[in-house]
Each structure stands twice: as C-alpha cells, then as structure tokens.
C-alpha positions as CSV (number, residue, x, y, z in Angstrom):
1,M,-19.8,-1.6,-31.0
2,A,-21.7,1.5,-32.0
3,A,-19.8,4.5,-33.2
4,F,-19.0,6.9,-30.3
5,D,-16.9,10.0,-30.1
6,A,-14.2,9.2,-27.6
7,S,-13.4,12.9,-27.2
8,D,-16.9,13.6,-25.8
9,E,-16.4,11.9,-22.4
10,V,-19.4,13.7,-20.9
11,G,-21.6,12.3,-23.7
12,L,-20.2,8.9,-23.1
13,I,-20.9,9.1,-19.4
14,R,-24.5,10.2,-20.1
15,Q,-25.0,7.3,-22.5
16,A,-23.4,4.8,-20.1
17,V,-25.7,6.1,-17.3
18,A,-28.7,5.6,-19.7
19,G,-27.6,2.0,-20.1
20,S,-25.2,1.9,-23.0
21,R,-22.7,-0.9,-22.4
22,D,-20.8,0.1,-25.5
23,A,-20.3,3.6,-24.1
24,F,-19.1,2.3,-20.8
25,A,-16.8,-0.2,-22.6
26,L,-15.2,2.8,-24.3
27,L,-14.8,4.7,-21.0
28,V,-13.1,1.6,-19.6
29,Q,-10.8,1.5,-22.6
30,L,-9.9,5.2,-22.2
31,H,-9.1,4.9,-18.5
32,Q,-8.0,1.3,-17.8
33,A,-4.3,1.9,-18.1
34,A,-4.4,4.8,-15.6
35,V,-6.6,2.8,-13.2
36,R,-4.3,-0.2,-13.3
37,W,-1.2,1.9,-12.8
38,C,-2.8,3.5,-9.8
39,V,-3.6,0.1,-8.3
40,V,-0.1,-1.2,-9.0
41,R,1.4,1.6,-6.9
42,Y,-0.2,0.0,-3.9
43,V,-0.4,-3.7,-4.8
44,R,2.6,-5.2,-6.4
45,D,1.1,-8.6,-7.5
46,P,0.0,-8.2,-11.1
47,A,-2.9,-10.6,-10.9
48,T,-4.2,-8.9,-7.8
49,A,-3.8,-5.5,-9.4
50,D,-5.8,-6.7,-12.5
51,D,-8.6,-8.1,-10.2
52,L,-8.7,-4.8,-8.3
53,A,-8.8,-2.8,-11.5
54,Q,-11.8,-4.8,-12.6
55,E,-13.5,-4.2,-9.3
56,V,-12.9,-0.5,-9.7
57,F,-14.7,-0.5,-13.0
58,L,-17.5,-2.6,-11.6
59,A,-18.0,-0.1,-8.8
60,A,-17.8,2.7,-11.3
61,Y,-20.5,1.1,-13.4
62,Q,-22.8,0.6,-10.5
63,N,-22.3,4.2,-9.3
64,L,-21.7,6.1,-12.5
65,A,-24.9,8.1,-12.0
66,T,-23.5,9.5,-8.8
67,C,-20.3,10.8,-10.5
68,R,-20.8,14.5,-10.0
69,S,-17.6,15.7,-11.7
70,T,-18.3,14.4,-15.2
71,G,-15.4,16.6,-16.5
72,S,-12.9,14.6,-14.5
73,L,-14.0,10.9,-14.7
74,R,-10.4,9.8,-14.5
75,G,-9.9,11.5,-11.1
76,W,-13.1,9.9,-9.8
77,L,-11.9,6.5,-11.1
78,L,-8.5,7.0,-9.6
79,G,-10.0,7.9,-6.2
80,I,-12.0,4.6,-6.3
81,A,-8.9,2.7,-7.3
82,R,-6.8,4.2,-4.5
83,N,-9.5,3.5,-1.9
84,M,-9.9,-0.1,-3.1
85,A,-6.1,-0.7,-3.1
86,I,-5.7,0.7,0.4
87,Q,-8.6,-1.4,1.6
88,H,-6.9,-4.5,0.1
89,V,-3.7,-3.6,1.9
90,R,-5.6,-3.3,5.2
91,T,-7.3,-6.7,4.6
92,E,-3.9,-8.2,3.9
93,A,-2.5,-6.7,7.1
94,R,-5.3,-8.2,9.2
95,R,-4.7,-11.6,7.6
96,R,-1.0,-11.3,8.4
97,L,-1.9,-10.5,12.0
98,K,-3.6,-13.8,12.3
99,E,-0.7,-15.6,10.6
100,R,2.4,-14.0,12.0
101,G,2.8,-11.8,15.0
102,P,2.9,-8.3,16.4
103,L,6.0,-7.1,14.5
104,S,4.6,-7.9,11.1
105,T,1.3,-6.4,12.1
106,Q,3.0,-3.1,13.2
107,L,5.0,-3.0,10.0
108,A,1.8,-3.5,8.0
109,Q,0.1,-0.8,10.0
110,W,3.0,1.5,9.3
111,R,2.8,0.7,5.6
112,I,-0.9,1.6,5.5
113,E,-0.3,4.9,7.3
114,Q,2.5,5.8,4.9
115,L,0.4,4.9,1.9
116,E,-2.5,7.1,3.1
117,Q,-0.2,10.1,4.0
118,A,2.1,10.2,0.9
119,P,0.3,8.9,-2.2
120,G,2.7,10.6,-4.6
121,D,5.7,8.3,-4.4
122,D,4.2,5.0,-3.5
123,L,6.4,2.7,-5.6
124,E,9.6,4.0,-4.0
125,H,8.0,3.9,-0.5
126,E,6.8,0.3,-1.1
127,R,10.4,-0.7,-2.2
128,K,11.8,0.8,1.0
129,F,9.2,-0.8,3.2
130,D,9.9,-4.2,1.7
131,T,13.6,-3.7,2.3
132,L,13.0,-2.7,5.9
133,R,10.8,-5.7,6.5
134,H,13.4,-8.0,4.9
135,C,16.1,-6.5,7.1
136,V,14.1,-6.7,10.3
137,E,13.1,-10.3,9.6
138,H,16.8,-11.2,9.3
139,L,17.8,-9.8,12.7
140,A,18.9,-12.2,15.4
141,P,15.8,-13.3,17.5
142,E,16.8,-11.3,20.6
143,S,17.6,-8.2,18.5
144,R,14.2,-8.5,16.7
145,R,12.5,-8.8,20.1
146,V,14.2,-5.7,21.4
147,V,13.1,-3.7,18.2
148,E,9.6,-4.9,18.6
149,E,9.4,-4.1,22.3
150,H,11.0,-0.6,22.0
151,Y,9.7,0.7,18.7
152,F,6.3,-1.0,18.4
153,H,5.2,-1.6,21.9
154,R,6.8,1.6,23.2
155,Q,8.6,-0.1,26.1
156,T,11.3,2.0,27.7
157,V,15.0,1.0,27.6
158,E,14.9,0.6,31.3
159,S,12.1,-1.9,31.2
160,I,13.8,-3.9,28.5
161,A,17.0,-3.8,30.4
162,Q,15.2,-5.1,33.5
163,R,13.7,-8.0,31.6
164,Q,17.1,-8.9,30.2
165,G,18.9,-8.5,33.5
166,R,21.2,-5.9,31.9
167,G,22.0,-2.2,32.5
168,A,20.1,0.4,30.5
169,G,23.3,1.6,28.9
170,A,23.9,-1.9,27.5
171,V,20.4,-1.9,25.9
172,R,21.0,1.6,24.5
173,M,24.2,0.3,22.9
174,M,22.3,-2.8,21.6
175,L,19.7,-0.5,20.0
176,L,22.4,1.6,18.5
177,R,24.1,-1.4,16.9
178,I,20.7,-2.7,15.7
179,R,19.8,0.6,14.1
180,K,23.3,0.7,12.4
181,S,22.8,-2.9,11.2
182,L,19.4,-2.1,9.8
183,A,20.6,1.0,8.1
184,D,23.5,-0.9,6.5
185,C,21.2,-3.7,5.4
186,I,18.6,-1.3,3.9
187,H,21.3,0.7,2.1
188,K,23.0,-2.4,0.7
189,N,19.7,-3.9,-0.5
190,L,18.4,-0.7,-2.0
191,R,21.8,-0.3,-3.8
192,K,21.4,-3.9,-5.2
193,Q,17.9,-3.0,-6.5
194,G,19.3,-0.1,-8.4
C-alpha cells in the first residue's frame, strides 16, 4: 500500500474518488469499527452485521464522488449504515409476515417505527422488544388472540366480548390480567438479562 497520511481524510477522499484503492482501503480501515457498531445496533446477528457493513462500504465506494461533506465522512457512512440496517429490518419483517401471522408482523412494524424514531438507544430498545415478543408468544392462545385483536387490529372491548359471548367487563378484566402478566414477564426477563 502506498504511503498515505491518515490525518488528511479530505485528501484520502479525493484520491479514492480519483481511483486509488489504497486510499479507499485506508478510509475503510479508519471507519470500519464505527460502521459495524452502527449496524450492530439494529441487527444483532454478527454475520449479518458484517455483511451489511461490507455493503455500506461498497455503496460508499460507488458513491464517494457524491459525498458533499468531505469533512464528516464518518457521519455520511453512518447514515448509509443506518439506512441499510433499517432496510434489512424491513425486509425481515416482510419475510416474517409470510411465515408467521399478523401479531408478529405488527410487532415487527412497531420495531421498525421505534428504530426510526429513537436511534440513540437502539440496543436497549432491541432488548426490550425481544423480551416483549418472547412474553407475548408465551401467552395462552386465547390471551394472545385478545391482545392481537385489541392492540393490533384496534377492535373494541365490546366487539371482542361479543365474539367471545362474554360481557365487556369480563374482557376488560382479562386485558388487565394480560397486561399485568406481560409486565411481570418483561420485568422478570429484563432482570435476568442484567
């Protein structure tokens, strides 16, 4: 590799745009840890995170000439990384829709919305989401159906009660018990995770 001054990032970008693979390799070396860390915040699987990080640098290489903010290459790369990771999560959610059912799809959609709204504490959010999904999946089938109908399909307590042949008060009590059960399950599992 030719001798390059790593502190002159703008110069490295110019040389990489001009076709220097060595200059681009040095840029990758300077930013690969930050890019991978950004991807891991969204995608927990290490192999998938590595693949996405490589895709980020491929996209960056192909579009380096369009990087307007040469003073903040890292920010540009992290933006690409975040977008690719969210796109991966969306693709996985669509795949799960085909494989599972409406509850898993709604949980996946909620996860995407949360990732897009609050990028600052994604690892903690991801941990809580996984715990919520685990707890919902372990509900009794009727309880899970009521959660799905009320919270994801926005059915009223009255319509659920009518379907079940119960009073609305009984369904409200059922939802109260389910929420308490979910809260206990989430708290217990988060405490175990430390």
